[in-house]
N, C-alpha and C positions, 0 to 999 in steps of 0.2 A: 377447307374452305378458306379462302384467301381473304383477308380484310385490309383495307387502306389504313395505314398508321395515321394516328391523330398527332401530326407534328406540332412542335411547339410553335407558338406565335412569337413575334419579335419581343415583346414584353416578358413572356415567359422564358424564352431563351436568354434574356438578359438576367433575369432573376436567378435561373438555374446556373448560369456561368459564375454570377456573383457569388452564389452559394459554394460552389465548388472551389473558387478562389480563396474565399475567406475561411472555409472550414479547413483547408490545407494549411493555409498561413497561420491560422489561430492554433491548430493542433502542434505545428512545429514550433511556434513561439513559446507555448505553455510548456512544452517538453524541455525545450533549451533553459527557460527560466527556472524551472524546477531542478533539472540536472545541475546547472550552474550554482544555483543558490542552496539547494537542499540535498543534493546528490541522489536524486530519485526520479523516476519517470512520472509522468502525468497519470498513467495508469495506475502505478502504486500509491500515489497521492489520493487518487479517488477511491481505492480500496480502503485506505486508512480513514478517510473521511466518514464513509459508509459505516465503518465499524465505530467511529467516534460518536456517531449520531444515535446508534442503537442502544436499547436499554442494557446496561452492564458492559457496554462496549463488545458485545457479542452478537453474531449472526450465524445461523445455519449456513452451511456451504452452498446448499442449492438456492437458498434465498439471496445469498450474496452474489453467486453468479448471476441470477435474474436481475437484480439491481444494477450490476456492472455491464449486463448484456454481452456476457462472455461465456465460453464453454467451461464446463465444471473442470475439464481436464487442465485448461489454461488457468483457471482459478487455483487449482491444486498447485500447480508450478509456481504461481506467483505467491501464494501463502507459504509454501515451503521456503522460498527465497527470503521473504520477509521474516520467517521465523528464525531462519539462520542469522539474520541480522539483529534478532531480538525485538523486533517491532510488532510481531504477531505471534500468538501461540494457538494451538489447536487442542481441543479436548472434546470428550464425548457429549453428546447433547442429552441432558438427562430426560428431557421429553420425548426423545426419539433414540433408542438404544442403538439403532443402526447408523444414526446421523452423527455428523461431526460439527462442531462450533469453530469458527475463526474468532478469535479474541484479541483486541488490541491491549498490548502490554503498556505498562507505565512508561518504558522507554519509547514506545510507539506513540503515546500521547505527547511525550515531551517533543519527539521529532516533529510531529504533525503541528504542534503549538508553536514551533520555532519556525516551520515552513509556511504556515498559513498567511502571515501579515505580508510577505514578498508575493506570495501567489495571488492573493486578493487584490494587491496593488496592480500586478500584471494583468489580471483579468479586467479591472476597472480600466486601466490605461488602454488597453486593446480593444475592450468592447463598449462599457457603459459610459465612458467619457466621450465616446464618438456619437452617442445616441441622445435623443431628447427624451424627456420622461413618457411622451406619448409613444416613442418608437420602442422604448423598453417594454411597455405593455404589448405592443404589436409584436415584438419579438417572442414573448412569452406565448401569446396566442397563436403565433404561427407554429412555434415548436411543438406545442401541445396538440394542435390539429394534425400535424404531419406525423407525430408519434401515434395519435390515435388511429390515423388512416393506415400506417404500417402495421400495427397490431390487427386490425381488421383484415387486411390484405394477406397477412401471413396465415392468419387462423382460415380464411376462405380457400386460399391456394392449396395448402398442404397440411393444415393442422398444426396443433401446437408442437408436435414432436420435432418439427424442423427448426425451431427457433433455437439460435445458438446456445443459449443459456440451459436448454434442456438436453443439449448433446453431450456425450461422455468425452 
């Protein structure tokens, strides 16, 4: 059965193209800032931030993959690379004998603490300084609404097994 596509109207097209443009530019800008100022990628910074905000600076690998929205295989490579740099360690999860914890080391805390001020300044300069307080609230609401919709669509279309952070 053939259906006619629901094409984007002019305002939807404008919003979509603006999103594509700013998300590409923002990702590139944040990666360049962190590489230049801290010698790390935005993905590695995000991993360290998630660990720093967890109790005892430790998270199970599956939970960390879910929070980062990446495959467990990709997470394993990232954690191993950060482990070689002395920023993260791995240990058995006492609550789950089969599981592993990623743990932020003292050196990881120090590196993250040194990188955070410049990164926050870059985020503020690129995003929040360009928005009114009302727009900040709107951005949060829009992001949450789209994230919720994506979770629903993923679950409806193929089930949780296809979510990237559930793949090996």
